[in-house]
C-alpha positions in Angstrom: 1.6 10.1 -15.7 5.1 7.9 -16.6 4.7 3.8 -17.4 6.0 2.9 -14.3 3.5 4.9 -12.6 0.5 3.9 -14.5 1.3 0.3 -13.2 1.9 1.6 -9.9 -2.2 2.8 -10.5 -3.4 -0.6 -11.6 -1.3 -2.4 -9.3 -3.4 -0.4 -6.8 -6.5 -1.5 -8.5 -6.0 -4.8 -8.3 -6.5 -4.7 -5.0 -9.8 -4.0 -5.0 -11.1 -7.2 -6.0 -7.9 -9.3 -4.0 -10.0 -7.8 -1.7 -12.7 -9.8 -1.9 -10.6 -13.2 -1.3 -10.2 -13.3 2.6 -14.3 -14.2 2.7 -13.9 -16.6 0.5 -11.0 -18.2 2.2 -13.3 -18.2 5.7 -16.6 -19.3 4.3 -15.0 -22.2 2.3 -12.2 -23.1 4.7 -15.2 -23.3 7.4 -16.9 -25.4 5.7 -14.0 -27.8 4.6 -13.3 -28.0 8.5 -16.9 -29.5 8.7 -16.7 -31.9 5.6 -12.7 -32.3 5.1 -13.8 -35.3 2.9 -17.1 -35.0 1.3 -16.3 -31.7 0.5 -19.8 -31.0 1.5 -21.8 -33.9 0.3 -21.5 -35.0 3.9 -22.5 -32.2 5.7 -25.3 -29.2 4.4 -24.0 -26.6 6.6 -20.4 -27.2 5.2 -21.7 -27.8 1.5 -23.9 -24.0 2.4 -20.4 -22.5 2.7 -18.6 -23.9 0.3 -20.4 -23.2 -2.7 -21.0 -19.4 -0.8 -17.1 -19.2 -1.3 -16.6 -20.6 -5.0 -19.4 -17.7 -5.9 -16.1 -15.4 -5.2 -13.5 -17.7 -6.9 -15.7 -18.5 -9.9 -16.2 -15.4 -10.8 -13.1 -13.5 -10.4 -12.2 -12.8 -13.7 -16.0 -10.3 -13.7 -15.0 -8.8 -10.5 -11.5 -8.2 -12.0 -13.2 -5.8 -14.1 -16.1 -4.5 -11.8 -12.7 -3.6 -9.4 -10.4 -2.3 -11.6 -12.4 0.0 -12.9 -13.9 1.5 -9.8 -10.3 1.3 -8.2 -8.6 3.3 -11.5 -12.1 6.0 -11.5 -10.9 8.8 -10.5 -13.7 9.9 -7.8 -14.1 5.9 -7.1 -18.2 5.6 -8.4 -19.8 3.3 -8.9 -20.8 4.2 -12.7 -17.1 2.6 -13.5 -18.1 -0.3 -11.2 -20.9 -0.5 -13.5 -19.0 0.3 -16.6 -16.8 -2.5 -16.0 -19.5 -5.1 -15.8 -20.8 -3.9 -19.2 -17.7 -3.9 -21.0 -16.8 -7.0 -19.7 -19.9 -9.1 -20.9 -19.8 -7.4 -24.5 -16.6 -9.3 -24.5 -16.9 -12.4 -23.5 -20.2 -12.8 -25.2 -18.9 -11.6 -28.3 -15.9 -13.7 -28.4 -17.9 -16.9 -27.2 -16.4 -19.5 -29.8 -19.8 -20.1 -30.7 -20.4 -15.9 -31.9 -17.2 -16.1 -33.2 -18.2 -18.8 -35.7 -20.8 -17.1 -36.7 -20.1 -13.9 -37.3 -16.9 -15.8 -39.5 -14.5 -13.3 -39.8 -11.5 -15.5 -38.8 -11.3 -19.3 -39.0 -11.4 -21.8 -35.8 -9.1 -24.3 -35.2 -8.4 -26.2 -31.8 -6.1 -23.9 -30.7 -7.9 -21.0 -31.5 -11.4 -22.4 -30.4 -9.5 -23.0 -27.1 -8.2 -19.7 -26.6 -11.7 -18.2 -27.0 -13.8 -21.0 -24.3 -11.1 -19.3 -21.7 -12.0 -15.6 -22.8 -13.7 -15.3 -19.7 -10.9 -14.9 -17.7 -9.1 -12.0 -14.8 -6.5 -11.0 -18.2 -9.5 -9.9 -20.1 -11.4 -8.3 -16.8 -8.5 -6.5 -16.1 -8.5 -5.3 -19.8 -11.7 -3.8 -19.5 -11.5 -2.5 -16.1 -8.7 -0.7 -17.4 -10.7 0.5 -20.8 -14.0 1.1 -18.7 -11.5 3.8 -16.5 -10.3 5.7 -18.8 -13.1 5.9 -20.5 -15.1 6.8 -17.5 -12.4 9.4 -16.2 -12.4 11.0 -19.6 -16.1 11.6 -20.9 -18.0 11.2 -17.3 -18.6 14.6 -16.7 -19.3 15.3 -20.5 -23.0 17.1 -21.4 -24.9 16.5 -24.0 -27.4 19.0 -25.8 -30.9 18.8 -23.7 -32.0 16.6 -25.8 -30.0 13.9 -25.0 -29.2 15.6 -21.4 -30.3 12.5 -19.1 -28.0 11.0 -21.2 -25.0 13.3 -19.8 -22.2 13.0 -17.5 -21.8 9.6 -15.9 -25.2 8.2 -17.9 -23.0 8.1 -21.0 -20.1 6.4 -20.0 -21.4 2.5 -20.1 -22.9 3.6 -23.4 -19.3 4.5 -24.6 -17.8 1.4 -22.7 -20.6 -0.8 -24.5 -18.8 0.5 -28.1 -15.4 0.0 -26.7 -16.7 -3.4 -25.9 -17.3 -4.1 -29.0 -14.4 -2.5 -30.7 -12.3 -4.3 -27.9 -13.5 -7.3 -29.0 -12.5 -6.5 -33.2 -9.3 -7.0 -31.8 -9.3 -9.3 -29.6 -11.0 -11.7 -31.7 -7.7 -11.8 -34.2 -5.3 -10.9 -30.8 -6.3 -13.1 -28.2 -5.7 -16.8 -29.9 -1.5 -14.9 -29.8 -1.9 -13.5 -26.4 -3.3 -16.6 -24.7 -0.9 -19.1 -26.8 1.8 -16.6 -25.2 0.5 -16.5 -22.1 -0.1 -20.7 -21.6 3.8 -20.6 -22.8 5.2 -18.5 -20.3 2.9 -19.7 -17.8 4.4 -23.8 -18.8 7.8 -22.5 -19.1 7.5 -21.2 -15.1 5.8 -24.6 -14.3 8.0 -25.8 -16.2 10.8 -25.1 -14.3 9.8 -26.8 -11.3 10.4 -25.7 -7.5 13.3 -23.3 -9.3 10.6 -22.0 -11.2 9.0 -21.2 -7.8 11.6 -19.8 -6.4 12.2 -17.3 -9.1 9.2 -16.2 -8.1 9.5 -16.1 -4.5 12.5 -14.0 -5.3 10.7 -10.8 -7.9 7.5 -11.5 -5.5 9.8 -9.3 -2.9 12.6 -7.1 -4.9 9.1 -6.0 -6.7 7.5 -5.3 -2.9 9.2 -1.9 -2.7 7.7 -0.6 -6.0 3.5 -1.7 -5.8 4.2 -4.0 -8.8 4.6 -7.7 -7.2 0.4 -7.6 -7.6 0.7 -7.6 -10.9 3.3 -10.5 -10.4 1.1 -12.1 -8.0 -1.5 -12.2 -10.5 0.2 -14.0 -13.6 0.2 -17.2 -10.8 -2.4 -17.0 -8.5 -5.3 -16.0 -11.0 -6.4 -17.9 -15.1 -4.1 -15.7 -16.7 -0.9 -17.6 -17.7 -2.5 -20.9 -17.6 -1.2 -21.8 -14.1 -4.2 -20.3 -11.3 -2.8 -21.4 -8.6 -4.7 -19.5 -5.8 -8.1 -19.9 -8.0 -7.5 -23.7 -8.3 -6.7 -24.4 -4.5 -10.5 -23.5 -3.6 -12.3 -24.6 -6.1 -14.4 -27.1 -5.1 -13.9 -30.5 -6.6 -10.3 -29.9 -7.3 -9.2 -33.3 -7.4 -11.4 -34.5 -8.8 -13.0 -32.2 -11.8 -8.3 -32.4 -12.4 -8.5 -28.6 -11.9 -5.9 -29.3 -8.2 -2.8 -31.8 -7.7 -2.5 -32.5 -4.1 1.2 -31.7 -3.6 1.4 -29.0 -6.5 -1.4 -27.0 -6.3 -0.6 -24.1 -3.8 3.0 -24.4 -4.7 3.3 -21.0 -5.7 1.7 -19.8 -2.1 3.4 -22.7 0.4 6.7 -21.3 0.9 5.3 -17.8 1.8 4.0 -19.2 4.6 7.9 -20.3 6.8 8.7 -16.2 5.9 5.7 -14.2 7.0 5.4 -16.0 10.3 8.7 -17.3 10.9 11.7 -15.0 8.8 10.7 -11.8 9.2 9.2 -11.8 13.2 12.6 -13.8 13.2 14.4 -10.8 11.5 12.6 -8.3 13.8 14.2 -9.7 16.5 18.0 -9.6 15.1 17.1 -6.2 15.1 15.7 -5.2 18.8 19.2 -6.7 19.9 21.3 -5.1 17.4 19.5 -1.6 18.4 21.4 1.1 20.6 20.6 0.5 23.9 18.9 3.3 24.5 16.8 2.7 21.6 15.6 -0.7 22.6 12.5 0.0 24.2 11.2 2.1 21.1 12.4 -0.5 18.7 10.7 -3.5 20.7 7.4 -1.8 20.4 7.6 -0.8 16.6 9.3 -4.5 15.5 6.1 -6.2 18.6 3.8 -4.7 16.4 5.2 -5.6 12.4 6.1 -9.2 13.8 2.9 -10.1 15.1 1.0 -8.7 12.3 3.1 -10.7 9.7 3.1 -13.9 11.9 -0.9 -13.4 12.2 -2.3 -11.7 8.8 0.7 -11.7 6.9 0.7 -8.2 6.4 4.8 -7.8 5.9 4.7 -4.2 4.7 5.0 -2.3 8.0 8.7 -4.8 8.9 9.9 -4.7 5.2 9.9 -1.3 5.0 11.5 -0.6 8.5 14.5 -1.5 7.0 14.1 -1.7 3.4 15.6 1.8 2.3 18.1 2.2 5.4 19.7 -1.5 4.6 18.8 -2.7 1.1 21.4 -5.4 1.2 19.2 -7.0 3.7 16.2 -6.4 1.7 17.7 -8.6 -1.3 18.9 -11.0 1.9 15.6 -11.6 1.9 13.9 -11.6 -1.0 16.8 -14.8 -1.9 15.4 -16.5 1.3 12.2 -16.1 0.2 12.6 -17.8 -3.2 14.8 -20.4 -1.3 12.0 -20.8 0.8 9.5 -21.5 -1.3 12.3 -23.7 -3.9 12.0 -26.0 -0.4 8.7 -26.2 -0.1 7.6 -26.9 -3.6 10.8 -29.7 -3.6 9.5 -31.5 -0.9 5.6 -31.1 -1.8 4.2 -29.7 1.0 1.5 -27.2 0.1 -1.3 -25.1 1.8 -2.6 -21.7 0.6 -4.3 -18.5 1.5 -6.9 -16.1 0.7 -5.1 -13.1 1.7 -2.0 -13.9 2.7 0.7 -16.3 4.3 -0.4 -15.7 8.0 -1.6 -18.1 11.1 -5.5 -16.9 10.3 -4.9 -18.4 6.2 -2.9 -21.4 7.7 -5.6 -22.8 9.5 -8.6 -22.3 7.0 -6.8 -23.9 4.3 -5.6 -26.5 7.1 -8.2 -29.4 5.6 -8.4 -28.7 2.3 -8.2 -31.8 0.6 -5.5 -30.6 -1.4 -3.1 -29.5 2.0 -0.1 -31.6 1.7 1.8 -32.1 4.7 1.3 -28.1 5.6 2.4 -29.0 9.4 5.7 -29.2 7.8 5.7 -25.8 6.8 5.7 -25.2 10.5 9.1 -26.8 11.2 10.3 -24.8 7.4 9.1 -21.7 9.4 11.3 -22.8 12.6 13.9 -23.4 10.5 13.9 -19.9 8.8 13.3 -17.9 12.3 16.5 -19.4 12.9 18.2 -18.8 9.9 16.4 -14.9 9.3 17.9 -14.4 12.9 21.7 -15.4 12.5 22.0 -13.7 9.2 20.3 -11.2 10.0 22.2 -10.4 13.4 25.4 -11.2 11.8 25.3 -8.7 8.7 24.0 -6.1 10.8 27.1 -6.4 13.6 29.6 -7.4 10.9 29.1 -4.5 8.2 27.7 -1.9 10.6 24.4 -1.9 8.5 21.8 0.8 10.0 18.7 -0.5 10.5 16.1 0.3 13.5 17.9 2.2 16.2 21.4 2.3 15.1 21.3 5.2 13.1 23.6 7.9 13.6 21.0 10.4 13.9 18.3 9.4 15.7 16.2 12.0 15.2 15.4 10.8 11.7 15.1 7.5 12.8 12.0 5.3 11.1 8.8 4.9 12.3 9.0 7.3 15.3 5.4 7.8 16.2 5.5 11.3 16.9 2.1 12.1 15.2 -1.4 12.7 16.7 -3.0 10.2 18.1 -6.4 10.8 16.1 -7.0 9.9 12.7 -8.8 12.8 11.6 -5.6 14.7 13.8 -2.9 12.4 12.1 -3.8 13.4 8.5 -4.0 17.2 8.9 -0.4 16.5 9.4 0.5 14.3 7.1 -1.5 17.0 4.8 0.3 19.5 5.4 4.1 17.6 5.7 3.2 17.0 1.6 2.5 20.1 1.2 -1.8 20.8 1.5 -3.9 19.7 -1.5 -2.4 22.5 -3.7 0.8 19.9 -4.0 -1.4 17.2 -4.6 -2.7 15.7 -7.6 -4.5 12.9 -6.9 -5.0 10.9 -3.1 -5.1 7.2 -2.9 -4.6 4.3 -1.1 -4.0 0.3 -0.8 -3.7 -1.9 1.9 -1.0 -0.6 3.6 0.4 2.9 1.9 -1.1 5.8 0.5 -0.9 7.0 -3.3 0.3 10.3 -4.3 0.3 12.5 -7.6 2.6 15.4 -6.6 2.9 18.4 -8.5 6.0 19.0 -6.8 8.5 16.7 -4.8 11.0 19.2 -3.5 7.9 20.5 -1.2 8.1 17.0 0.8 10.1 16.7 4.0 10.3 12.8 4.1 12.2 13.6 7.4 9.0 15.1 8.9 6.8 12.2 7.7 8.8 9.5 8.4 8.8 11.3 12.5 4.4 11.3 11.7 4.9 7.2 11.6 5.6 6.7 8.5 7.5 3.5 7.5 8.8 5.0 4.3 8.7 7.0 1.7 9.0 6.4 -1.9 9.6 8.4 -4.8 8.5 7.1 -8.2 10.0 9.4 -11.0 9.3 13.1 -10.6 5.3 13.7 -9.8 4.2 9.6 -8.2 4.9 9.1 -4.1 3.9 6.3 -1.7 3.9 6.9 1.8 3.7 3.3 3.9 1.6 3.7 7.2 0.1 0.0 7.7 -3.4 -0.6 7.8 -4.1 2.5 8.7 -3.6 3.8 5.3 -6.7 3.8 4.1 -8.2 5.6 7.1 -5.8 8.5 7.1 -6.2 8.9 3.1 -10.3 9.1 3.0 -9.4 11.7 6.0 -7.1 13.8 3.9 -10.0 14.2 0.7 -12.2 14.9 3.5 -10.0 18.5 4.7 -11.3 20.7 1.9 -9.4 23.9 2.9 -5.8 24.1 3.0 -5.9 26.9 5.1 -7.0 25.3 8.0 -3.5 23.5 8.3 -1.4 26.6 8.7 -2.5 26.2 12.7 -1.5 22.3 12.7 1.2 21.6 14.6 4.4 19.0 13.1 6.9 17.9 14.5 9.8 19.8 15.4 
């Protein structure tokens, strides 16, 4: 697997622990609505909900260790998750400042003591998860001599991982203070750029969407990897009193996404509908209404973005620029709101009563302006430069997202599997929230047109063996159905769109 493919795998695995954040957002959001001034001090139910949500936020580092180990394991087994937890606990225990001082291999100063006080962070959690998953994938099928047979296979993995944790601790004992200093320096350089830094983050966040590496970038800004921890601080109880949250600043790496996801992209969808050929408007309308609603209500933007990302890449770069501008404006004006999943209506309502929310309603006005900006710019660019957005291609049979596949998920999975060359051509089948992530043996077997005719919103080739098929929220269901198909011979009778 090439480096890009490996980072793809890590990025996908990061979505496992991140998927727990909506639960925290719902619990804490309702708690803040019940007691917006006391944060639970004036209402027992509010305190109950806020503390329950905080249990997730406060333990994100260990959730990353468990989730990444599970997500990167070859068969998504609980033994890998257990190994990730073991590795994380070994490392954080051995690198506790008191333990480091007792071991006496290095001399502590104020800076290194601070570094080891922060050893229980998401960066270390991700590292522990990766190491545990690699050990699991390599040694989970090992058979030991009969006298030790009980410890064979998956039972061996946590044991090996504990030793790997010791080795990892030894390396980090010397390397972590340097890494910590570098991460803090990076975080300070971005935060030191103020609203410009927010804008640059928004720009690169969208640019990395096509290859799925935006999750890795988000981890730097949203979690405690470089001292920023914007999302974590947003949902921390008593954040203002404890100094981890600042009104008008905390949320700066999230707030600017709301105008884009709730308003800007739906404006682009309307422009693309109006620019479609008359005979294609009905079909394009169904696509844009569904994708636009998903973006507005939940903040899931990939179905809409992939509808024009490859057909009109210049428009997508423009979209990335506008996203950066939105984050710049929101940060400049100190308008803040946060989310637990994405910047849709649900998360905006949940975060509105958070004491850190500052003039969040102004983001709605900014959004209305961005709706108009996206509509005008997209429509002008499409018509002036004759861009091939949905419904405007010369070859309409190859149009994007033509849902000609089976109506049931099992039947659709069989069609996708056949179009991909069957299990014989797939070394690995996986999925994240909106895309199939596949390792293929022969890329020439893949028929992109057929995949799109079945309903795929985009097909991304990464190197010679890594493929992503953008399906929207159906991706994980289709992946599971594909895995359940055991015999490629049964695919012979499956009919594909002509």
